[in-house]
C-alpha angles and dihedrals in degrees: 000000000000094000093057090048090050090052092050089049096046090050090052091049090048093052092050090050096047103040092256096295092153123160123226109252145127128246109203114208111168114182108046095220105036115013122117116244108241125184123234113195134195130193097283121119112264136192114259102203131075092352124141113275114274142144121251113166125184120291106274103148130261111303131196128225120235094260090055126083122183101233143193125203099269089107090054096059089126089057122112089216112127118232113245138169118264124189109184114198107245088217091057114116094244125134094240086063097045122108096193115079092212089074093062089038096062094043084057089056089051090049091051092051091054089047090053090052089049089053091053095049117003115239133164105186123059124187114209114203144152138203096249139013122276096033100122105267098137099045087048091051094047095045094045089048092050092051092051094047089061090068113099114260092358117136117203127184122196115203127192103222095176100101094179107044107001115160102189088106092053094052089052097041091240120156115254091229091076114112113243145153096326091055089048090052097046093046097245091117139030126228093260088055095057101041110098133186133183133189087232096069128036098227139062123249144191120211124211095265137234103258125099111278104271126210109267124232122189096222092051093049091046093058093050095047091045089059090049094052088050088063102034135050090221135014115198114197120201108208141184119265108290095221091058112032127050093209090082091068091055094045091049091049089052095050135059103244147000133230114199120212122204127181127223116236089016115050111078124209089245094054092046092049089051090050092050089050091050090052101039094107092058132067106265108188097189150303140272120212108207132199100022131155133252145195121227122232138137129254113252107266094020092275091188 
């Protein structure tokens, strides 16, 4: 994990030397030991001097590759998901709101890394967690889900696994009265009652639910996630911080793999080491370093 720690340290030094003018971005680093650290930038202002190398072309609008098709849910007519109204905040840091194509491009890179891991050892459910709160789990889950949903004939489900303070519904503007994962666990709802879809976003989702937080049991959770993976190509689970809430252990034990999120200028080496220790029994496929900084330059030959 030394490369990730070096990146965290470098980001901290950069902030001190540039009066904290850090941009809001995502550095995707899948594969804790060997992966390259690649920046993912959004439309925030970033410092231009002494920042880690990155690509930030002129704002041209989000573009899609040839193998990607922005989709609605006509292809999912056989799905049991219930239509609902979604009102995504246009200020939310989601790729569908981005005006810079590099945002979508680096989420594609993150998506590709995940697919490479899937090819090596097949998995269908992926827990996304972090050491502490406010480190970018939910935005990573949503943007990764959106990126996967652009693939033809690929069905993705995003689940809010934070039963206490989950914010997935807030990001999507969904009423908190909707049944969700907590209702599924306590038996007050069936899977078809908690699966939702909208014509505003090209993926299905499950919110945290409106019942009292139940006691979690691995065997029960496994059966629910097994049913989800039978219907979807990938199930992404947004969870609480692993260093604070024991639920993450049970969710990780009930799913196939784990993706760990860290935040530049915020996550300490000690906190990250503790998170890795908490997750050492599970299959951690890699890390995402969120809220990094970047330097602007053009591709040779004006690629964009």
